[in-house]
A tleap script that builds the chain and sets N, CA, C and O, in Angstrom:
source leaprc.protein.ff14SB
mol = sequence {
  NMET THR ALA PRO SER THR ARG TYR ARG CYS
  PRO LEU GLY ARG LEU GLN PRO GLU ARG THR
  ASP PRO GLU ILE ILE LYS ARG ASP GLY TRP
  ARG GLU ASP GLY ILE LEU VAL ILE SER PRO
  ASN ASP ASP ARG LEU ASP TRP VAL GLU ARG
  GLU LEU VAL GLU ARG ILE GLY GLU ARG LEU
  TYR GLY GLN ARG GLU ALA ASP HIE CGLY
}
set mol.1.N position { 26.621 27.607 14.217 }
set mol.1.CA position { 26.724 26.135 12.575 }
set mol.1.C position { 25.350 26.132 11.620 }
set mol.1.O position { 24.293 25.550 11.863 }
set mol.2.N position { 25.568 26.673 10.861 }
set mol.2.CA position { 24.002 25.956 9.982 }
set mol.2.C position { 24.010 25.098 9.253 }
set mol.2.O position { 24.959 24.544 8.699 }
set mol.3.N position { 22.961 24.923 9.196 }
set mol.3.CA position { 22.446 23.308 7.403 }
set mol.3.C position { 22.747 23.901 6.525 }
set mol.3.O position { 22.699 25.125 6.397 }
set mol.4.N position { 23.153 23.011 5.687 }
set mol.4.CA position { 23.305 23.436 4.771 }
set mol.4.C position { 22.202 23.289 4.119 }
set mol.4.O position { 21.357 22.518 4.572 }
set mol.5.N position { 21.858 24.314 2.369 }
set mol.5.CA position { 21.295 24.966 1.858 }
set mol.5.C position { 20.377 24.065 0.952 }
set mol.5.O position { 19.169 24.129 0.721 }
set mol.6.N position { 21.466 23.111 0.469 }
set mol.6.CA position { 20.737 22.001 -0.361 }
set mol.6.C position { 20.561 20.676 0.455 }
set mol.6.O position { 21.229 20.349 1.436 }
set mol.7.N position { 19.828 20.170 0.037 }
set mol.7.CA position { 19.573 18.585 -0.023 }
set mol.7.C position { 20.330 17.530 -0.469 }
set mol.7.O position { 20.720 17.506 -1.636 }
set mol.8.N position { 20.607 16.595 0.363 }
set mol.8.CA position { 21.125 15.382 -0.448 }
set mol.8.C position { 20.192 14.653 -1.371 }
set mol.8.O position { 19.586 13.671 -0.942 }
set mol.9.N position { 20.121 14.838 -1.928 }
set mol.9.CA position { 19.753 13.722 -3.111 }
set mol.9.C position { 20.337 12.162 -2.559 }
set mol.9.O position { 21.362 12.185 -1.878 }
set mol.10.N position { 19.717 10.879 -2.840 }
set mol.10.CA position { 19.851 9.885 -3.028 }
set mol.10.C position { 20.499 9.211 -4.465 }
set mol.10.O position { 19.572 8.753 -5.134 }
set mol.11.N position { 21.408 9.080 -4.917 }
set mol.11.CA position { 21.855 8.671 -5.932 }
set mol.11.C position { 20.754 7.663 -6.682 }
set mol.11.O position { 20.403 7.560 -7.857 }
set mol.12.N position { 20.373 6.965 -5.449 }
set mol.12.CA position { 19.230 5.791 -5.614 }
set mol.12.C position { 17.487 6.015 -6.641 }
set mol.12.O position { 16.992 5.311 -7.522 }
set mol.13.N position { 16.867 7.674 -5.795 }
set mol.13.CA position { 16.048 8.207 -6.856 }
set mol.13.C position { 15.638 8.528 -7.812 }
set mol.13.O position { 14.561 9.082 -8.033 }
set mol.14.N position { 16.496 8.204 -8.560 }
set mol.14.CA position { 16.810 8.425 -9.968 }
set mol.14.C position { 16.493 7.047 -10.475 }
set mol.14.O position { 16.523 7.173 -11.699 }
set mol.15.N position { 16.191 5.739 -10.173 }
set mol.15.CA position { 16.041 4.321 -10.305 }
set mol.15.C position { 14.583 4.317 -10.175 }
set mol.15.O position { 14.034 4.060 -11.246 }
set mol.16.N position { 13.732 4.537 -9.128 }
set mol.16.CA position { 12.677 4.721 -9.165 }
set mol.16.C position { 11.266 5.578 -9.392 }
set mol.16.O position { 11.070 6.722 -8.983 }
set mol.17.N position { 10.468 4.871 -10.033 }
set mol.17.CA position { 9.697 4.779 -11.183 }
set mol.17.C position { 8.789 6.815 -10.488 }
set mol.17.O position { 8.467 7.049 -9.323 }
set mol.18.N position { 8.636 7.944 -11.842 }
set mol.18.CA position { 7.790 8.803 -10.949 }
set mol.18.C position { 6.830 8.944 -10.224 }
set mol.18.O position { 6.472 9.839 -9.459 }
set mol.19.N position { 6.208 7.456 -10.681 }
set mol.19.CA position { 4.224 6.927 -10.316 }
set mol.19.C position { 4.929 7.235 -9.055 }
set mol.19.O position { 5.960 6.604 -8.826 }
set mol.20.N position { 4.280 8.627 -7.712 }
set mol.20.CA position { 4.517 8.287 -6.736 }
set mol.20.C position { 3.154 8.245 -5.924 }
set mol.20.O position { 3.164 8.272 -4.694 }
set mol.21.N position { 1.261 8.137 -7.115 }
set mol.21.CA position { 0.849 8.354 -6.126 }
set mol.21.C position { 0.320 6.624 -5.721 }
set mol.21.O position { 0.616 5.664 -6.432 }
set mol.22.N position { -0.139 6.570 -5.005 }
set mol.22.CA position { 0.212 5.076 -3.865 }
set mol.22.C position { -0.747 3.910 -5.240 }
set mol.22.O position { -0.388 2.850 -5.751 }
set mol.23.N position { -2.309 4.932 -5.478 }
set mol.23.CA position { -3.454 4.192 -6.041 }
set mol.23.C position { -3.234 3.974 -7.603 }
set mol.23.O position { -3.857 3.197 -8.328 }
set mol.24.N position { -2.048 4.969 -8.006 }
set mol.24.CA position { -1.379 4.231 -9.340 }
set mol.24.C position { -0.626 3.144 -9.439 }
set mol.24.O position { -0.531 2.449 -10.451 }
set mol.25.N position { 0.051 2.925 -8.172 }
set mol.25.CA position { 0.656 1.998 -8.262 }
set mol.25.C position { 0.693 0.767 -8.101 }
set mol.25.O position { 1.465 -0.103 -8.503 }
set mol.26.N position { -1.006 0.752 -6.922 }
set mol.26.CA position { -1.763 -0.392 -6.758 }
set mol.26.C position { -2.330 -0.898 -7.993 }
set mol.26.O position { -2.291 -2.097 -8.269 }
set mol.27.N position { -3.018 0.246 -8.976 }
set mol.27.CA position { -3.373 -0.292 -10.016 }
set mol.27.C position { -2.130 -0.910 -11.049 }
set mol.27.O position { -2.245 -2.077 -11.425 }
set mol.28.N position { -1.404 -0.413 -11.321 }
set mol.28.CA position { -0.273 -1.216 -12.315 }
set mol.28.C position { 0.245 -2.339 -11.484 }
set mol.28.O position { 0.950 -3.175 -12.048 }
set mol.29.N position { -0.032 -2.473 -10.126 }
set mol.29.CA position { 0.734 -3.488 -9.321 }
set mol.29.C position { -0.443 -4.880 -9.981 }
set mol.29.O position { 0.045 -5.996 -10.160 }
set mol.30.N position { -1.875 -4.643 -10.267 }
set mol.30.CA position { -2.526 -5.761 -10.526 }
set mol.30.C position { -2.105 -5.863 -12.140 }
set mol.30.O position { -1.633 -6.847 -12.708 }
set mol.31.N position { -2.439 -4.456 -12.754 }
set mol.31.CA position { -2.803 -5.536 -14.363 }
set mol.31.C position { -1.200 -5.533 -14.613 }
set mol.31.O position { -1.286 -5.444 -15.838 }
set mol.32.N position { 0.087 -5.561 -14.394 }
set mol.32.CA position { 1.087 -5.984 -14.608 }
set mol.32.C position { 1.051 -7.032 -14.044 }
set mol.32.O position { 1.011 -7.965 -14.846 }
set mol.33.N position { 1.043 -7.502 -12.417 }
set mol.33.CA position { 1.970 -8.333 -12.712 }
set mol.33.C position { 0.466 -9.393 -10.961 }
set mol.33.O position { 0.809 -9.850 -9.871 }
set mol.34.N position { -0.568 -9.343 -11.412 }
set mol.34.CA position { -1.589 -9.922 -10.833 }
set mol.34.C position { -2.015 -10.129 -8.933 }
set mol.34.O position { -2.633 -11.026 -8.359 }
set mol.35.N position { -1.172 -8.505 -8.257 }
set mol.35.CA position { -0.725 -9.135 -6.716 }
set mol.35.C position { -2.680 -7.106 -6.716 }
set mol.35.O position { -2.942 -6.031 -7.254 }
set mol.36.N position { -3.149 -7.982 -5.802 }
set mol.36.CA position { -3.548 -7.032 -5.078 }
set mol.36.C position { -3.268 -6.653 -4.234 }
set mol.36.O position { -2.896 -7.384 -3.316 }
set mol.37.N position { -3.317 -5.065 -4.109 }
set mol.37.CA position { -3.320 -4.613 -2.601 }
set mol.37.C position { -4.934 -3.569 -2.559 }
set mol.37.O position { -5.374 -2.649 -3.249 }
set mol.38.N position { -5.591 -4.600 -0.931 }
set mol.38.CA position { -6.689 -3.955 -0.976 }
set mol.38.C position { -7.248 -3.635 1.204 }
set mol.38.O position { -7.159 -4.605 1.958 }
set mol.39.N position { -7.663 -2.449 1.682 }
set mol.39.CA position { -7.225 -2.365 2.386 }
set mol.39.C position { -9.145 -2.749 2.716 }
set mol.39.O position { -9.972 -2.654 1.808 }
set mol.40.N position { -9.479 -3.122 4.012 }
set mol.40.CA position { -10.794 -3.146 4.234 }
set mol.40.C position { -11.343 -2.195 4.672 }
set mol.40.O position { -12.563 -2.351 4.722 }
set mol.41.N position { -10.967 -1.186 5.049 }
set mol.41.CA position { -11.382 0.596 5.597 }
set mol.41.C position { -11.271 1.144 4.227 }
set mol.41.O position { -11.083 2.355 4.119 }
set mol.42.N position { -11.411 0.029 2.614 }
set mol.42.CA position { -11.364 1.203 1.715 }
set mol.42.C position { -13.027 1.379 1.300 }
set mol.42.O position { -13.847 0.491 1.066 }
set mol.43.N position { -13.220 3.025 1.301 }
set mol.43.CA position { -15.011 2.997 1.080 }
set mol.43.C position { -15.896 2.812 -0.046 }
set mol.43.O position { -17.123 2.868 -0.137 }
set mol.44.N position { -14.673 2.498 -1.161 }
set mol.44.CA position { -15.404 1.959 -1.923 }
set mol.44.C position { -15.922 0.694 -2.635 }
set mol.44.O position { -16.265 0.387 -3.777 }
set mol.45.N position { -15.772 -0.167 -0.871 }
set mol.45.CA position { -15.957 -1.562 -0.810 }
set mol.45.C position { -17.578 -0.894 -0.079 }
set mol.45.O position { -17.912 0.189 0.402 }
set mol.46.N position { -18.107 -1.907 -0.272 }
set mol.46.CA position { -19.168 -2.550 0.652 }
set mol.46.C position { -19.193 -2.904 1.760 }
set mol.46.O position { -18.266 -2.514 2.470 }
set mol.47.N position { -20.254 -3.783 2.369 }
set mol.47.CA position { -19.985 -4.217 3.766 }
set mol.47.C position { -19.759 -5.746 3.004 }
set mol.47.O position { -19.246 -6.450 3.874 }
set mol.48.N position { -19.943 -6.637 1.619 }
set mol.48.CA position { -20.183 -7.605 1.907 }
set mol.48.C position { -17.857 -7.830 0.871 }
set mol.48.O position { -17.103 -8.797 0.766 }
set mol.49.N position { -17.791 -6.977 0.620 }
set mol.49.CA position { -16.625 -7.005 0.212 }
set mol.49.C position { -15.158 -6.527 1.076 }
set mol.49.O position { -13.989 -6.543 0.691 }
set mol.50.N position { -16.015 -5.923 2.959 }
set mol.50.CA position { -15.095 -6.236 3.131 }
set mol.50.C position { -15.053 -6.938 4.697 }
set mol.50.O position { -14.397 -6.896 5.737 }
set mol.51.N position { -16.435 -7.727 3.985 }
set mol.51.CA position { -15.547 -8.576 4.898 }
set mol.51.C position { -15.307 -9.700 4.099 }
set mol.51.O position { -15.033 -10.640 4.844 }
set mol.52.N position { -15.282 -10.073 2.768 }
set mol.52.CA position { -14.219 -10.931 2.185 }
set mol.52.C position { -13.100 -10.224 2.537 }
set mol.52.O position { -12.242 -10.965 3.016 }
set mol.53.N position { -12.858 -9.336 2.493 }
set mol.53.CA position { -11.523 -8.437 2.682 }
set mol.53.C position { -10.917 -9.514 3.804 }
set mol.53.O position { -10.057 -10.331 3.474 }
set mol.54.N position { -11.404 -9.446 5.050 }
set mol.54.CA position { -10.815 -9.487 6.411 }
set mol.54.C position { -10.617 -11.003 6.411 }
set mol.54.O position { -9.709 -11.731 6.812 }
set mol.55.N position { -11.710 -11.202 5.860 }
set mol.55.CA position { -11.885 -12.945 6.420 }
set mol.55.C position { -10.258 -14.069 5.124 }
set mol.55.O position { -9.548 -15.014 5.469 }
set mol.56.N position { -10.303 -13.493 4.068 }
set mol.56.CA position { -8.998 -13.155 2.738 }
set mol.56.C position { -7.830 -12.960 4.439 }
set mol.56.O position { -6.963 -13.734 4.844 }
set mol.57.N position { -8.224 -11.879 4.937 }
set mol.57.CA position { -6.541 -11.785 5.864 }
set mol.57.C position { -6.519 -12.167 6.857 }
set mol.57.O position { -5.558 -11.857 7.562 }
set mol.58.N position { -7.371 -12.864 7.291 }
set mol.58.CA position { -6.654 -13.680 8.172 }
set mol.58.C position { -7.134 -14.332 8.011 }
set mol.58.O position { -8.086 -14.154 8.771 }
set mol.59.N position { -7.456 -15.936 7.045 }
set mol.59.CA position { -7.111 -16.494 6.991 }
set mol.59.C position { -6.109 -17.043 6.310 }
set mol.59.O position { -6.166 -18.254 6.100 }
set mol.60.N position { -4.850 -16.190 5.765 }
set mol.60.CA position { -3.435 -16.112 4.893 }
set mol.60.C position { -2.701 -15.659 5.950 }
set mol.60.O position { -1.521 -15.955 6.137 }
set mol.61.N position { -3.283 -15.032 6.566 }
set mol.61.CA position { -2.206 -14.062 7.654 }
set mol.61.C position { -2.342 -14.257 8.728 }
set mol.61.O position { -1.346 -13.913 9.365 }
set mol.62.N position { -3.637 -14.936 9.712 }
set mol.62.CA position { -4.059 -14.288 11.142 }
set mol.62.C position { -4.750 -13.683 10.924 }
set mol.62.O position { -5.188 -13.269 9.851 }
set mol.63.N position { -5.127 -13.408 12.496 }
set mol.63.CA position { -5.822 -11.873 12.931 }
set mol.63.C position { -4.966 -10.794 12.807 }
set mol.63.O position { -3.745 -10.905 12.920 }
set mol.64.N position { -5.786 -9.313 12.486 }
set mol.64.CA position { -4.841 -8.012 12.639 }
set mol.64.C position { -4.531 -7.780 14.517 }
set mol.64.O position { -5.100 -8.300 15.477 }
set mol.65.N position { -3.146 -6.560 14.432 }
set mol.65.CA position { -2.749 -6.760 15.847 }
set mol.65.C position { -4.157 -6.155 16.601 }
set mol.65.O position { -4.258 -6.591 17.748 }
set mol.66.N position { -5.051 -5.417 16.272 }
set mol.66.CA position { -5.316 -4.386 16.431 }
set mol.66.C position { -7.458 -5.470 16.777 }
set mol.66.O position { -8.390 -5.156 17.517 }
set mol.67.N position { -7.302 -6.509 15.912 }
set mol.67.CA position { -8.313 -6.932 16.491 }
set mol.67.C position { -8.137 -7.951 18.250 }
set mol.67.O position { -9.127 -8.459 18.775 }
set mol.68.N position { -6.608 -8.055 18.918 }
set mol.68.CA position { -5.990 -8.427 19.631 }
set mol.68.C position { -6.967 -8.346 21.074 }
set mol.68.O position { -7.531 -9.126 21.841 }
set mol.69.N position { -6.791 -7.025 20.918 }
set mol.69.CA position { -7.547 -6.226 21.900 }
set mol.69.C position { -7.418 -7.158 23.208 }
set mol.69.O position { -7.941 -6.811 24.267 }
savepdb mol mol.pdb
quit
């Protein structure tokens, strides 16, 4: 038995925006909705900024699983 040569295309796919780059989505989320998505491991942050992101995350959501060791 052989697999079909064409892939099934979900009808909902046409409703998603063409923007698939995560950085573009995060930028637009900040500009349009005030939603900020930051990884504490982002190389663009200095030590103080990383620490601030970690503290905010822990205050709002508790410690991360990796921190429970």
